[in-house]
Residue frames as a rotation matrix with the C-alpha (Angstrom) as fourth column:
UNK 1
-0.736 0.065 -0.674 -15.58
-0.667 0.102 0.738 3.10
0.117 0.993 -0.032 2.57
UNK 2
-0.188 0.638 0.747 -18.63
-0.281 0.693 -0.663 1.06
-0.941 -0.335 0.049 1.90
UNK 3
-0.969 -0.122 -0.216 -19.54
-0.244 0.311 0.919 -1.18
-0.045 0.943 -0.331 -0.99
UNK 4
-0.057 0.998 -0.014 -22.94
-0.923 -0.058 -0.379 -1.89
-0.380 -0.009 0.925 -2.40
UNK 5
-0.928 -0.155 0.340 -23.87
-0.066 0.964 0.259 -5.54
-0.368 0.217 -0.904 -2.71
UNK 6
-0.714 0.697 -0.058 -26.97
0.092 0.176 0.980 -7.00
0.694 0.695 -0.190 -4.31
UNK 7
0.140 0.858 -0.495 -28.84
0.657 0.294 0.694 -7.34
0.741 -0.422 -0.522 -1.02
UNK 8
0.851 0.163 -0.499 -27.20
0.506 -0.510 0.696 -4.88
-0.141 -0.845 -0.516 1.39
UNK 9
0.488 -0.734 0.473 -24.50
-0.162 -0.608 -0.777 -2.26
0.858 0.303 -0.415 1.87
UNK 10
0.688 -0.377 -0.620 -21.66
0.725 0.392 0.566 -3.02
0.030 -0.839 0.543 4.26
UNK 11
0.817 -0.416 0.398 -19.51
-0.345 -0.907 -0.240 -0.22
0.461 0.059 -0.885 5.60
UNK 12
0.686 -0.688 -0.239 -15.82
0.702 0.538 0.467 -0.91
-0.193 -0.488 0.851 6.30
UNK 13
0.612 -0.615 -0.497 -12.71
-0.459 -0.788 0.410 1.17
-0.644 -0.023 -0.765 6.65
UNK 14
0.760 -0.408 0.506 -10.12
0.634 0.635 -0.441 0.71
-0.142 0.656 0.742 3.92
UNK 15
-0.104 -0.844 -0.527 -6.67
0.148 -0.537 0.831 1.93
-0.984 0.009 0.180 2.96
UNK 16
0.786 0.448 0.426 -7.26
0.509 -0.080 -0.857 3.77
-0.350 0.891 -0.291 -0.32
UNK 17
-0.345 -0.926 -0.152 -4.42
0.472 -0.311 0.825 4.76
-0.811 0.213 0.544 -2.65
UNK 18
0.771 0.553 -0.316 -5.22
0.063 -0.559 -0.827 7.60
-0.634 0.617 -0.466 -5.05
UNK 19
-0.242 -0.902 0.359 -3.08
0.408 0.241 0.880 7.00
-0.880 0.359 0.310 -8.14
UNK 20
0.519 0.452 -0.726 -3.35
-0.365 -0.650 -0.666 9.56
-0.773 0.610 -0.172 -10.95
UNK 21
-0.402 -0.728 -0.556 -0.91
-0.864 0.099 0.495 7.43
-0.305 0.679 -0.668 -12.97
UNK 22
-0.834 0.159 0.529 -3.20
0.169 0.985 -0.030 4.40
-0.526 0.064 -0.848 -13.10
UNK 23
-0.738 0.594 -0.320 -5.92
-0.596 -0.350 0.723 3.96
0.318 0.724 0.612 -15.71
UNK 24
-0.142 0.679 -0.721 -7.78
0.217 0.732 0.646 1.32
0.966 -0.065 -0.251 -13.65
UNK 25
-0.110 0.147 0.983 -9.38
-0.946 -0.319 -0.058 1.29
0.305 -0.936 0.174 -10.23
UNK 26
-0.292 -0.181 -0.939 -8.85
-0.105 0.982 -0.157 -1.86
0.951 0.053 -0.306 -8.18
UNK 27
0.402 0.319 0.858 -9.98
-0.907 0.012 0.420 -3.61
0.123 -0.948 0.294 -5.00
UNK 28
-0.758 -0.652 0.029 -8.30
-0.648 0.746 -0.150 -6.61
0.077 -0.132 -0.988 -3.41
UNK 29
-0.245 0.645 -0.724 -10.22
-0.131 0.718 0.683 -9.87
0.961 0.262 -0.091 -3.63
UNK 30
-0.650 -0.083 -0.755 -9.83
0.679 0.383 -0.626 -10.14
0.341 -0.920 -0.192 0.16
UNK 31
-0.913 0.316 -0.258 -11.57
-0.124 -0.817 -0.564 -6.77
-0.389 -0.483 0.785 0.75
UNK 32
-0.484 0.769 -0.417 -14.36
-0.750 -0.119 0.650 -7.53
0.451 0.628 0.635 -1.77
UNK 33
-0.290 0.341 -0.894 -14.99
0.245 0.930 0.275 -10.89
0.925 -0.140 -0.353 -0.06
UNK 34
-0.800 -0.052 -0.598 -14.96
0.600 -0.032 -0.799 -9.39
0.022 -0.998 0.057 3.45
UNK 35
-0.791 0.536 -0.294 -17.56
-0.456 -0.838 -0.301 -6.84
-0.407 -0.104 0.907 2.31
UNK 36
-0.382 0.631 0.676 -19.62
0.469 0.762 -0.446 -9.59
-0.797 0.146 -0.587 0.64
UNK 37
-0.274 0.219 -0.937 -19.76
-0.659 -0.752 0.017 -7.60
-0.700 0.622 0.350 -2.58
UNK 38
0.345 0.421 0.839 -21.57
0.446 0.713 -0.541 -9.02
-0.826 0.561 0.059 -5.59
UNK 39
-0.209 -0.528 -0.823 -19.71
-0.529 -0.647 0.549 -8.52
-0.822 0.551 -0.144 -8.84
UNK 40
0.893 0.422 -0.156 -19.82
-0.324 0.362 -0.874 -9.42
-0.312 0.831 0.461 -12.50
UNK 41
0.281 -0.818 0.503 -17.14
0.430 0.575 0.696 -11.73
-0.858 0.021 0.513 -13.93
UNK 42
0.919 -0.115 -0.376 -14.84
-0.372 -0.569 -0.734 -10.13
-0.129 0.814 -0.566 -16.51
UNK 43
0.500 -0.851 0.159 -11.51
0.865 0.499 -0.052 -10.84
-0.034 0.163 0.986 -18.15
UNK 44
0.883 -0.242 -0.402 -8.91
-0.093 -0.930 0.355 -8.23
-0.460 -0.277 -0.844 -17.31
UNK 45
0.468 -0.804 0.366 -5.88
0.809 0.223 -0.544 -7.31
0.356 0.550 0.755 -19.39
UNK 46
0.903 -0.217 -0.371 -3.29
0.077 -0.766 0.638 -5.22
-0.423 -0.605 -0.675 -17.59
UNK 47
0.472 -0.833 0.291 -0.17
0.426 -0.073 -0.902 -3.59
0.772 0.549 0.320 -19.00
UNK 48
0.917 -0.193 -0.349 2.36
0.306 -0.221 0.926 -3.09
-0.256 -0.956 -0.143 -16.23
UNK 49
0.425 -0.838 -0.343 6.01
-0.434 -0.521 0.735 -2.13
-0.794 -0.164 -0.585 -15.87
UNK 50
-0.612 -0.789 -0.059 8.10
-0.324 0.182 0.928 -2.44
-0.722 0.587 -0.367 -19.04
UNK 51
-0.310 0.574 -0.758 4.97
-0.951 -0.193 0.242 -2.87
-0.007 0.796 0.605 -21.15
UNK 52
-0.990 -0.023 -0.138 4.35
-0.024 1.000 0.004 -6.43
0.138 0.007 -0.990 -20.06
UNK 53
-0.228 0.973 0.012 0.74
-0.881 -0.212 0.422 -7.51
0.414 0.086 0.906 -20.47
UNK 54
-1.000 0.010 0.027 -1.06
-0.002 0.904 -0.426 -10.08
-0.029 -0.426 -0.904 -18.36
UNK 55
-0.263 0.958 -0.117 -4.59
-0.560 -0.053 0.826 -11.44
0.785 0.283 0.551 -18.64
UNK 56
-0.991 -0.006 -0.132 -6.59
0.100 0.621 -0.778 -12.70
0.087 -0.784 -0.615 -15.69
UNK 57
-0.123 0.990 -0.064 -10.13
0.561 0.122 0.819 -13.46
0.819 0.065 -0.570 -14.68
UNK 58
-0.987 -0.160 -0.026 -11.57
0.122 -0.631 -0.766 -10.84
0.106 -0.759 0.642 -12.38
UNK 59
0.006 0.995 -0.099 -14.82
0.999 -0.001 0.052 -9.35
0.052 -0.099 -0.994 -11.15
UNK 60
-0.719 -0.122 0.684 -16.04
0.184 -0.983 0.017 -5.78
0.671 0.138 0.729 -11.42
UNK 61
-0.202 0.592 -0.780 -17.77
0.979 0.106 -0.173 -4.18
-0.020 -0.799 -0.601 -8.44
UNK 62
0.084 0.277 0.957 -19.57
0.172 -0.950 0.260 -0.93
0.982 0.143 -0.127 -7.71
UNK 63
-0.147 -0.173 -0.974 -18.48
0.982 0.088 -0.164 0.69
0.114 -0.981 0.157 -4.44
UNK 64
0.725 0.277 0.630 -18.95
0.187 -0.960 0.207 4.01
0.662 -0.032 -0.748 -2.70
UNK 65
-0.373 -0.856 -0.358 -16.06
0.775 -0.076 -0.628 5.79
0.510 -0.512 0.691 -1.02
UNK 66
0.799 0.583 0.150 -16.86
0.368 -0.670 0.645 8.06
0.477 -0.460 -0.749 1.90
UNK 67
-0.216 -0.940 0.265 -14.19
0.269 -0.318 -0.909 10.51
0.939 -0.125 0.322 3.12
UNK 68
-0.670 -0.157 -0.726 -13.71
0.729 0.048 -0.683 11.81
0.142 -0.986 0.083 6.66
UNK 69
-0.902 0.387 -0.190 -16.07
-0.330 -0.903 -0.275 14.75
-0.279 -0.186 0.942 5.92
UNK 70
-0.237 0.863 0.447 -18.84
0.083 0.476 -0.876 12.38
-0.968 -0.170 -0.184 4.79
UNK 71
0.081 0.223 -0.971 -18.56
-0.903 -0.396 -0.166 13.14
-0.422 0.891 0.170 1.04
UNK 72
0.265 0.132 0.955 -19.39
0.056 0.987 -0.152 10.16
-0.963 0.094 0.254 -1.19
UNK 73
-0.143 -0.311 -0.940 -17.99
-0.949 -0.226 0.219 9.05
-0.280 0.923 -0.263 -4.52
UNK 74
0.782 0.425 0.455 -19.15
-0.251 0.884 -0.394 6.07
-0.570 0.194 0.799 -6.57
UNK 75
-0.172 -0.864 -0.473 -16.48
-0.943 0.006 0.333 3.95
-0.285 0.503 -0.816 -8.24
UNK 76
0.943 0.286 -0.172 -16.32
-0.328 0.887 -0.324 0.82
0.060 0.362 0.930 -10.35
UNK 77
0.062 -0.955 0.289 -13.37
-0.955 0.027 0.296 -1.31
-0.291 -0.294 -0.910 -9.32
UNK 78
0.488 -0.029 -0.873 -11.80
-0.471 0.833 -0.291 -4.53
0.735 0.553 0.392 -10.59
UNK 79
0.879 -0.143 0.456 -10.76
-0.359 0.430 0.828 -7.27
-0.314 -0.891 0.327 -8.20
UNK 80
0.346 -0.850 -0.397 -7.13
-0.373 0.263 -0.890 -8.31
0.861 0.456 -0.227 -8.05
UNK 81
0.445 -0.200 -0.873 -5.21
0.642 0.750 0.155 -10.55
0.624 -0.630 0.462 -5.64
UNK 82
0.164 -0.500 -0.850 -2.78
0.836 -0.387 0.389 -7.89
-0.524 -0.775 0.354 -4.35
UNK 83
0.950 0.182 0.255 -2.44
0.289 -0.823 -0.490 -4.20
0.120 0.539 -0.834 -5.18
UNK 84
0.365 -0.868 0.336 0.91
-0.524 -0.490 -0.697 -3.49
0.769 0.078 -0.634 -3.52
UNK 85
-0.395 -0.554 -0.733 3.30
0.423 0.599 -0.680 -4.66
0.816 -0.578 -0.002 -0.84
UNK 86
0.286 0.465 -0.838 2.51
0.953 -0.047 0.299 -4.01
0.099 -0.884 -0.457 2.83
UNK 87
0.708 0.012 0.706 2.40
0.050 -0.998 -0.032 -0.35
0.705 0.058 -0.707 3.88
UNK 88
-0.071 -0.815 -0.575 5.64
0.909 0.184 -0.374 0.64
0.411 -0.549 0.728 5.61
UNK 89
0.641 0.253 -0.725 5.89
0.619 -0.729 0.292 3.46
-0.455 -0.636 -0.624 8.14
UNK 90
-0.067 -0.622 0.780 7.30
0.821 -0.478 -0.311 6.69
0.566 0.620 0.543 6.68
UNK 91
-0.245 -0.078 -0.966 8.33
0.736 -0.664 -0.133 9.83
-0.631 -0.744 0.220 8.54
UNK 92
0.138 0.447 0.884 6.23
0.939 -0.343 0.026 12.50
0.315 0.826 -0.467 6.81
UNK 93
0.395 0.034 -0.918 7.38
0.632 -0.735 0.245 15.49
-0.667 -0.677 -0.312 8.90
UNK 94
-0.622 -0.704 -0.343 9.67
0.198 -0.565 0.801 16.90
-0.757 0.430 0.491 6.18
UNK 95
-0.718 0.430 0.548 7.01
0.635 0.081 0.768 16.42
0.286 0.899 -0.331 3.51
UNK 96
0.342 0.880 -0.330 4.37
0.939 -0.306 0.158 18.10
0.037 -0.364 -0.931 5.68
UNK 97
0.089 -0.404 -0.910 6.72
0.405 -0.820 0.404 21.03
-0.910 -0.404 0.091 6.30
UNK 98
-0.855 -0.458 0.243 7.42
0.366 -0.201 0.909 21.31
-0.367 0.866 0.340 2.56
UNK 99
-0.471 0.767 0.435 3.68
0.622 -0.062 0.781 21.68
0.626 0.638 -0.448 1.86
UNK 100
-0.786 0.074 0.614 3.05
-0.339 -0.882 -0.328 23.96
0.517 -0.466 0.718 4.83
UNK 101
0.404 0.908 -0.112 0.76
-0.392 0.282 0.876 21.57
0.826 -0.310 0.470 6.69
UNK 102
0.181 -0.299 0.937 1.06
-0.983 -0.033 0.180 20.35
-0.023 -0.954 -0.300 10.24
UNK 103
-0.391 -0.259 0.883 0.60
-0.367 0.924 0.109 16.66
-0.844 -0.281 -0.457 9.52
UNK 104
-0.449 0.264 -0.854 -0.15
-0.823 0.249 0.510 14.20
0.347 0.932 0.105 6.75
UNK 105
0.190 0.615 0.766 -2.88
-0.756 0.589 -0.285 11.64
-0.626 -0.525 0.577 7.40
UNK 106
-0.014 -0.325 -0.945 -1.34
-0.841 0.515 -0.165 8.44
0.541 0.793 -0.281 6.06
UNK 107
0.948 0.317 -0.037 -1.82
-0.258 0.827 0.500 4.79
0.189 -0.464 0.865 7.03
UNK 108
0.132 -0.955 0.266 1.20
-0.991 -0.120 0.059 3.36
-0.024 -0.271 -0.962 8.82
UNK 109
-0.764 -0.374 0.526 0.48
-0.378 0.920 0.106 -0.35
-0.523 -0.117 -0.844 8.45
UNK 110
0.241 0.868 0.434 -1.68
-0.075 0.463 -0.883 -2.88
-0.968 0.180 0.176 6.65
UNK 111
-0.638 -0.382 0.669 -2.11
0.615 0.271 0.741 -3.15
-0.464 0.884 0.062 2.91
UNK 112
-0.776 0.408 -0.482 -3.69
-0.578 -0.767 0.280 -1.10
-0.255 0.496 0.830 0.16
UNK 113
-0.412 0.730 0.545 -7.30
0.278 0.670 -0.688 -2.32
-0.868 -0.132 -0.479 -0.12
UNK 114
0.641 0.673 0.369 -8.44
0.636 -0.196 -0.746 -0.04
-0.430 0.713 -0.554 -2.96
UNK 115
-0.646 -0.750 -0.146 -6.58
0.480 -0.547 0.686 1.82
-0.594 0.373 0.713 -5.70
UNK 116
0.554 0.813 -0.176 -8.46
0.408 -0.449 -0.795 4.68
-0.726 0.369 -0.581 -7.35
UNK 117
-0.328 -0.717 0.616 -7.18
0.860 0.042 0.508 5.41
-0.390 0.696 0.603 -10.85
UNK 118
-0.951 -0.297 -0.087 -7.24
0.230 -0.868 0.440 8.37
-0.206 0.399 0.894 -13.18
UNK 119
-0.538 0.788 0.298 -10.87
0.347 -0.115 0.931 8.09
0.768 0.605 -0.212 -14.37
UNK 120
0.484 0.713 -0.507 -12.18
0.771 -0.074 0.632 8.65
0.413 -0.697 -0.586 -10.81
UNK 121
-0.226 -0.691 -0.687 -9.30
0.886 -0.439 0.150 10.85
-0.406 -0.574 0.711 -9.65
UNK 122
-0.886 -0.127 0.445 -10.15
0.366 -0.782 0.505 13.50
0.284 0.611 0.739 -12.25
UNK 123
0.082 0.986 0.146 -13.79
0.473 -0.167 0.865 13.66
0.877 -0.002 -0.480 -11.06
UNK 124
0.493 0.083 -0.866 -12.60
0.869 -0.093 0.486 14.52
-0.041 -0.992 -0.118 -7.54
UNK 125
-0.337 -0.803 -0.492 -9.97
0.753 -0.543 0.371 17.11
-0.565 -0.245 0.788 -8.47
UNK 126
-0.601 0.148 0.785 -12.07
0.608 -0.554 0.569 19.15
0.519 0.819 0.243 -10.92
C-alpha cells in the first residue's frame, strides 16, 4: 500500500481488512503518521454496535492500495486511533478446503492498518 502526501508518495506494506459491512474506510493514525500523509481535518460521527453514536475529530486522507499483482485502487480513508484488536493466528486449513483452495493468504500478527468499507469494496467486486 502506498499513500499520497502533499509532497511525496511513500510506499509501505499494510494489513488491510476488506469489510463489506462497513460504510466507512479507515486508516489508523499510527499508519497515517508513519507514511507522513497530509490530510484534511474533519469531524467524524460513527454509529457502532447497538446503534451507539460517537463523534470525534479526525482527518481524511487519499491513499492508493496496490495488490500483489500490482493493481491499484484509490481510496479516501478517515483516521482513527484503533481499527480492531491485534490479529490473532487462525488455522485456515479447513476454510481453504471448504473453498477448494490450497491456502489462504492472511496476516498472522500485527494490527489492522486500513479498513476498506462498502463504497470501495463494491468498485473492486463489480
